[in-house]
Structures are given as C-alpha cells and as structure tokens.
C-alpha positions as CSV (number, residue, x, y, z in Angstrom):
1,M,87.3,-34.7,33.2
2,A,85.2,-37.7,32.6
3,A,83.1,-39.4,35.2
4,A,84.4,-42.7,36.5
5,P,82.4,-45.7,35.5
6,S,81.8,-46.6,39.2
7,E,79.9,-43.4,39.8
8,V,76.2,-43.7,39.6
9,R,74.2,-40.7,38.5
10,V,71.1,-40.2,40.6
11,E,68.2,-38.3,38.9
12,S,65.5,-36.7,40.9
13,R,62.0,-38.0,40.6
14,A,60.7,-34.6,39.6
15,A,62.9,-34.5,36.5
16,R,61.2,-37.7,35.1
17,I,57.5,-36.4,35.3
18,N,56.0,-36.5,31.8
19,P,55.1,-33.0,30.6
20,F,51.9,-34.3,29.1
21,F,50.8,-35.3,32.7
22,S,51.4,-31.8,33.9
23,I,49.3,-30.4,31.1
24,V,46.5,-32.7,31.8
25,C,46.5,-31.9,35.5
26,G,46.5,-28.2,34.7
27,M,43.5,-28.6,32.4
28,L,41.6,-30.6,35.0
29,L,42.2,-27.8,37.5
30,M,40.9,-25.2,35.1
31,L,37.8,-27.4,34.3
32,G,37.1,-27.8,38.0
33,G,37.3,-24.0,38.5
34,A,34.9,-23.4,35.6
35,L,32.5,-25.9,37.1
36,V,32.5,-24.3,40.5
37,Y,32.0,-20.8,38.9
38,W,29.1,-22.2,36.8
39,L,27.4,-23.9,39.8
40,E,27.8,-20.9,42.1
41,P,24.6,-18.8,42.4
42,G,25.0,-15.4,40.7
43,P,23.3,-12.1,41.4
44,A,19.5,-12.0,41.2
45,T,18.4,-11.5,37.6
46,G,15.2,-11.7,35.5
47,K,12.1,-12.3,37.7
48,A,13.9,-11.4,40.9
49,Q,14.7,-7.9,39.6
50,V,11.2,-7.5,38.4
51,E,9.9,-8.4,41.9
52,Q,12.2,-5.8,43.5
53,V,10.8,-3.2,41.2
54,V,7.2,-4.1,42.0
55,S,7.8,-3.8,45.7
56,S,9.0,-0.1,45.3
57,G,5.5,1.3,44.6
58,S,3.4,2.8,41.7
59,T,6.5,3.9,39.8
60,A,7.6,0.4,40.0
61,T,4.3,-0.8,38.4
62,R,5.1,1.4,35.4
63,A,8.7,0.2,35.3
64,L,7.4,-3.4,35.5
65,Q,5.1,-2.7,32.6
66,R,7.9,-1.2,30.5
67,A,10.1,-4.2,31.3
68,R,7.4,-6.6,30.2
69,D,6.8,-4.5,27.0
70,R,10.6,-4.6,26.3
71,E,10.6,-8.4,26.8
72,A,7.6,-8.9,24.5
73,E,9.2,-6.7,21.9
74,A,12.5,-8.6,22.2
75,R,10.7,-11.9,21.9
76,A,8.7,-10.7,18.8
77,E,11.9,-9.4,17.2
78,Q,13.6,-12.7,17.9
79,E,10.7,-14.7,16.4
80,R,10.6,-12.4,13.3
81,R,14.4,-12.9,12.8
82,A,14.0,-16.7,13.1
83,A,11.1,-16.7,10.6
84,E,13.1,-14.6,8.2
85,E,16.1,-16.9,8.5
86,T,13.9,-20.0,8.0
87,A,12.3,-18.4,4.9
88,A,15.8,-17.5,3.5
89,R,17.0,-21.1,4.1
90,A,13.9,-22.5,2.4
91,R,14.4,-20.1,-0.6
92,R,18.1,-21.2,-0.9
93,A,17.2,-24.9,-0.7
94,T,14.5,-24.4,-3.4
95,L,16.9,-22.5,-5.6
96,E,19.5,-25.2,-5.1
97,L,17.0,-27.9,-6.0
98,D,15.7,-25.9,-8.9
99,G,19.2,-25.4,-10.1
100,A,20.0,-29.1,-9.9
101,A,16.7,-29.9,-11.6
102,V,17.3,-27.4,-14.4
103,A,20.8,-28.7,-15.0
104,E,19.5,-32.3,-15.1
105,A,16.7,-31.3,-17.5
106,R,19.2,-29.5,-19.7
107,R,21.5,-32.5,-19.7
108,Q,18.6,-34.8,-20.6
109,R,17.5,-32.5,-23.5
110,E,21.0,-32.4,-24.8
111,E,21.3,-36.1,-24.7
112,L,17.9,-36.5,-26.4
113,A,18.9,-34.1,-29.1
114,R,22.2,-35.9,-29.6
115,R,20.4,-39.3,-29.9
116,Q,17.9,-37.8,-32.4
117,A,20.7,-36.4,-34.5
118,E,22.5,-39.7,-34.5
119,A,19.3,-41.5,-35.5
120,A,18.6,-39.0,-38.3
121,E,22.2,-39.3,-39.5
122,S,21.9,-43.1,-39.4
123,Q,18.7,-43.0,-41.4
124,R,20.2,-40.7,-44.0
125,A,23.2,-43.0,-44.3
126,A,21.0,-46.0,-44.7
127,A,18.9,-44.2,-47.3
128,A,22.0,-43.1,-49.2
129,T,23.4,-46.7,-49.1
130,E,20.1,-48.1,-50.4
131,D,20.0,-45.6,-53.2
132,A,23.6,-46.4,-54.2
133,W,22.8,-50.2,-54.1
134,N,19.8,-49.7,-56.3
135,R,21.9,-47.8,-58.8
136,F,24.7,-50.4,-58.6
137,Y,22.9,-53.7,-58.7
138,R,21.2,-54.6,-62.0
139,P,20.0,-58.3,-62.0
140,S,20.5,-60.3,-65.1
141,A,17.5,-60.9,-67.4
142,T,17.0,-64.4,-66.0
143,C,16.9,-63.1,-62.4
144,R,14.5,-60.3,-63.1
145,D,11.8,-62.9,-63.6
146,P,10.1,-63.4,-60.2
147,S,9.7,-67.1,-60.8
148,N,13.5,-67.5,-61.2
149,A,14.6,-65.0,-58.5
150,A,14.9,-67.6,-55.8
151,T,17.3,-70.0,-57.8
152,V,20.8,-70.7,-56.6
153,E,22.3,-68.9,-59.6
154,C,20.3,-65.7,-58.9
155,V,21.2,-65.8,-55.2
156,N,24.9,-66.3,-56.0
157,E,24.7,-63.4,-58.5
158,F,23.1,-61.2,-55.8
159,V,25.8,-62.2,-53.2
160,R,28.7,-61.5,-55.6
161,A,27.2,-58.1,-56.5
162,K,26.8,-57.2,-52.8
163,R,30.4,-58.2,-52.0
164,E,31.7,-56.1,-54.9
165,F,29.5,-53.2,-53.8
166,Q,31.0,-53.4,-50.3
167,A,34.5,-53.9,-51.6
168,R,34.3,-50.6,-53.5
169,G,33.6,-48.9,-50.2
170,V,30.3,-47.5,-51.3
171,A,28.5,-49.1,-48.4
172,K,29.1,-50.5,-45.0
173,P,29.0,-54.3,-44.6
174,D,25.6,-55.6,-43.4
C-alpha cells in the first residue's frame, strides 16, 4: 500500500550525519590519544638507569663502565656505517657522472668522425668533379690565348660548356 500524499516522512537527525564527518572525528580522537601517550613521561631510561647502577656499589661501577663501553662501541659502529654509506653514495655519484661524461664524449667523437667523413667525401666528390671538368672542357684555340680569355665569346663558350657538362649529369650545379 502506498503512502498517502498528506503523510510527511520524518527522518531522524542522526541519519543525516555525513560519514566523512564521523571519520574525521575518529581520526582526531586517535591523534589526541597519540599526543597524550607521547607527552606522558615514560619509565626512566638512559642516564637515570646508569645513575641507579652507580648507587648500588663497586659492582655497579664495573657495570657502569661496561655500559659506557657498549655505548662508545655502538656510537663508533654507527659512525663507521654512516661513513661507509657516504663513501658508497659518493662512488655511485662519481660513477654516474663518469658514465654520463663517457657517453657524452663517445657521442662527440662519433659526431666528429661523421663530420670528418662527410668532409672527406665532399672533398673527394669535388676533386672527381674537377677532374671530370678538366677532361670535358677544351677551350677553342682563340680562348687558349691568355690575352683573349676574357672576351665575351670565350666567356660564353665557357658558360655553354659548363651547362652541357651539368646537363650530362657529370657534375652537380655550382
């Protein structure tokens, strides 16, 4: 049976509390408990225990000396471990830097070798083209004379020969 429209449903206030609010309140309570536990004075440790041992007599003096020795050994061991760890970190950093420097140097050497090979190939190609041109171009008898070499007819003859040489595909255009 359906509820009549005139009935008003009343919800309790507790049913509308956001679950997130409950979680936050619980966490605050836990943090408060941890703070109280942390601030509460604990049992006597360290120097207080050593003072109790000293008050118990000559055996206590030996026990105190043994405790001091153990503390000194523990400190020395801790310092030794810290020094070893620092040295290991420095070695790793040096190796990483050396590795990066070696890789960079190798890349630079490869780039230099590639450029030198390209330059050598370019020079060989230029020399081959020059040899082919010298074999191809034979100036006329009039243009072989140095006094006539700068005349318009000789220059035009040279240009026509150069175009024909390039058209044959023997050389790249200049």
